[in-house]
N, C-alpha and C positions, 0 to 999 in steps of 0.2 A: 792690601787687596790689589789684585791684578786689574789692569785696564783692558777690557775686551775691545779689540780693534776690528776684528772681522768674525763673522759667524755664518755657518752653513748648516742647514737641517737636511738630513737625508730622508729617503722615503720610509725608512723604518722608525723615524722619529729621533734618531741619534743626532748629536751635534758635534761639529768640529769648530773649535774656536782658536783664533790667534790672539794672544794677549801679551802685553808688556808687563813684566813684573818679576818678582823673586819667587822662583819655584819652591824654595824652602818654606815659604809662607802660605802655599796653596792649601786651602781647607778641603781638598778632594780626597777620595779614598786612597789613591796612590800617587806618588810622583816617581818619575823615571830618572835614574841616575845614568849618566853617560859614563859607563864603567870601562875598566880594563879587565882582562880575563882573570886576574888574580885578586880583584876587588881591593886594590890598594888605592886609597882615597887621597891621592897626592896633590891634585890641582883641579882647577875648573869647577864644574858642577859637582863633581864627587867631593871635593874639598869643602865646598859650601854646604852640601848636605851633611857631611860629617860634623862640621863646625856647629850647625844649627841643631842637628838631630842628636848629637852626643855620642859618647863612647859605645853605647849599646849597638849602634849600627856597625862600628868597627868589629866588635866582638862577634856579632852575628855573621858578618861578612867572612871573617876568618874561619868561623865554624863551618860555614857553607862550603868554602874551598877545601877545608880539611875533609869534609864528608863526601863531596861530590866531584872535587877536582876543579880545574879551571872552567870558567863560564864561557860558553860558545856564543856566537852571533845569534844562532837560532833559538837557544834555550836560556833565557835570562835567569838570574837568581833573584830571590826576594828576601827582604828582612822587614822587621818592624820599622815604623817611622820614627822611633826613638822619641825625642822631645818635640818633633815637628807636629803640625796639626793633622797630617795624613796618617792613615793606618799602616800603610806599607810603603817601602821603597823597592821598586823593581829595578834591578841592576842590569841594564842592557849594554852589551858590548858592541860598540860601533867600530867600523874599520878605520885604520890609519890611511890617510890619503897617500897613494903611492904603492900600497900593497895590492896584490892581485884581487880581481873580482870585487872591487870595493862597492860598486853600486848594488850588486846582489846582496852583499853582506849588510849594507845599511838597511835595505828593504827587509832582510831577515831579522835584524835587530828590532826594528819598529814592529813588525808583525809579531815577533816573539813577546814583546812587552804587552801588546794588546791581548794576545792569547793568554798570557799569564794573568792579566787583570780579569779576563773572562773566567778563567779557571778558578780564581779566588772569589768569584761572584761579586765583583766590584761594579759600581755604577759609574765611577768617574776616575779619570787619570790625567795627570799633567806630564807633558813630555818637553824636554829641552830640545835644542837644535843639535841632536846627536852627531858627534864626530866633527862639528864645525869649529871647535875651539882648538885645543892643542893637537888634535888629530889631523887638522888641516884640510878637512873636506870642504870644497867650495860651497858657500852658503846657498846660492840659488839652485845649484844642482841638488843639494840635500833637501831643500824645501820641496822641490818637485817630487822627489822620491817619497818623502815623508807624507805629503798630501795624498799622493796616489795610493800609498799603502794603507793609510787610514780609510780612504774612500772604499778600497777593495774590501777591507775587513768589515766595514759597516754594511756593504752590499751583500756580503756572504754570510753575515751573522746577525740578521735582523732580530732574532729572538734572544740574543745575548743580553745579559744583565748590564753590559757596558753601554752606556747611553751618552757619555760625554768624553771627548778627547780634546784637551786644551794644550796647545803649544804655548808654553810660557817662556818668553824670550826676554833676555835681560838687557843686552846692549843695543845701542842704536843701529850699528851696521847690520846686525842680525835681524832686527825688526824690519829694517828697510828692505833687506834682501827677500825675506819671507813675504812681506806685503807686495813687493814687486811681482813675485811669482804668482801670488794669489790673484792680484788684480789683472795680470796678463791672461791668466786662465779664465777669469770671469768675463773678460772682454772679448 
């Protein structure tokens, strides 16, 4: 079970939470995979999701790419949750630090994941710190973008079925960076 560290309730009743835990154990409707465009689950969050969720996720990912082509920042793919407690995995492609227009691409990946969850009529979603691992995006910069994008989505979609967005963070440096940004904005 994740440890909820911070929580904000928006005017539409939706909640944003920051938690420390293992995203692969989240009992929410969907978890977000920090994916690459070809849904190759080689490392980081993607590898952890595949390891816990089982080979069904790899098969469904391969089928998605065969059917629709590479996944974009704006339009994520989704598969079942396999053996994990979630119903779905939403595969959001975040930018690699150093690539052009990286801040817009990260915002698009977050927005796309939230829109996908809403289209699937889900009530809850867990997101990792997209692009801050092997893709090298600075953690505090990513935190600001992710918090802002979730806030915008909730403000613009008060009637959406999506009522909970939880940032599930695994390692201490990421937790510290996200909490610093949260606390700086609250103060």
